[in-house]
C-alpha positions as CSV (number, residue, x, y, z in Angstrom):
1,M,0.1,0.2,0.2
2,S,2.9,2.6,1.0
3,K,4.4,1.8,-2.6
4,L,1.3,2.5,-4.1
5,L,0.8,6.0,-2.5
6,G,4.5,6.8,-3.2
7,L,4.0,5.8,-7.2
8,I,1.1,8.1,-7.0
9,T,2.7,11.2,-5.3
10,I,5.6,10.7,-7.4
11,A,3.3,10.4,-10.4
12,L,1.5,13.8,-9.5
13,A,4.9,15.5,-8.7
14,L,6.1,14.7,-12.3
15,A,2.8,15.6,-13.8
16,G,3.3,19.2,-12.5
17,C,0.3,19.3,-10.0
18,A,0.2,22.6,-8.1
19,T,-1.9,21.3,-5.3
20,P,0.2,19.8,-2.5
21,V,-0.4,16.1,-2.0
22,T,-1.5,15.0,1.5
23,S,-1.4,11.2,2.0
24,Y,-3.2,9.4,4.7
25,V,-3.0,6.0,6.0
26,P,-6.2,4.1,7.1
27,S,-6.3,2.5,10.8
28,D,-6.9,-1.0,11.5
29,G,-10.3,-2.2,10.4
30,Q,-10.4,0.7,7.6
31,V,-10.1,0.4,3.8
32,V,-8.9,3.0,1.3
33,T,-10.1,2.9,-2.3
34,F,-9.1,5.0,-5.2
35,E,-11.4,6.7,-7.8
36,Q,-9.8,8.8,-10.4
37,G,-6.8,9.0,-8.1
38,V,-8.5,10.3,-5.2
39,G,-8.4,8.1,-2.0
40,T,-11.5,7.5,0.2
41,I,-11.0,5.8,3.7
42,T,-14.1,4.0,4.6
43,A,-14.7,2.4,8.1
44,R,-18.0,0.3,8.8
45,T,-19.6,-0.5,12.0
46,A,-22.8,-2.1,12.9
47,D,-24.8,1.0,12.4
48,A,-23.0,3.0,9.9
49,V,-20.7,3.5,7.1
50,L,-18.3,6.3,7.3
51,M,-16.2,7.8,4.4
52,M,-13.5,10.3,4.6
53,Y,-11.5,11.9,1.3
54,P,-9.8,15.1,0.8
55,T,-11.3,18.4,-0.4
56,F,-7.9,19.4,-1.8
57,Q,-8.8,23.0,0.1
58,Y,-6.6,24.3,2.9
59,Q,-8.0,25.9,6.1
60,A,-6.3,29.2,7.1
61,P,-4.1,30.3,9.0
62,S,-2.2,27.4,9.4
63,D,-3.1,25.6,5.9
64,I,-4.6,22.5,7.5
65,P,-5.8,20.2,4.9
66,T,-9.8,19.5,4.9
67,F,-11.5,16.6,4.4
68,T,-15.2,15.7,3.6
69,L,-16.8,13.0,6.0
70,M,-20.0,11.0,5.2
71,V,-21.9,9.1,7.4
72,Q,-24.4,6.7,5.8
73,N,-27.0,5.2,8.4
74,T,-27.4,1.4,7.6
75,T,-30.1,0.7,10.2
76,D,-33.7,1.1,10.3
77,H,-33.5,3.5,13.2
78,D,-31.9,6.9,13.8
79,I,-28.3,7.0,15.0
80,D,-26.7,9.4,17.3
81,F,-23.6,10.8,15.5
82,D,-21.6,13.0,17.6
83,P,-18.6,14.5,15.6
84,E,-17.2,15.7,18.8
85,G,-15.7,12.2,19.2
86,L,-13.4,12.6,16.0
87,T,-10.0,13.0,15.9
88,A,-7.3,13.4,13.3
89,S,-3.5,13.6,13.5
90,A,-0.8,14.8,11.1
91,D,2.7,13.2,10.9
92,D,5.6,15.6,9.6
């Protein structure tokens, strides 16, 4: 998987892409899929499917990369989704 991400990074750099590439690695139990070169991390629980992918935009003032998070309810009842429990980290 890391070789694939490395090859994608090199290909984008050689193509003259002006957008900085932010790579991400799934945790245990998560899956990464690629569509048109954009990776989506997917995690499944008993109640929902969570998908996260980059928006290729950065939040000022420190240029933090932003991501879109989609939550799909896979049950026949309401779920209580609390975004306060979400965390992310960056390795430099």
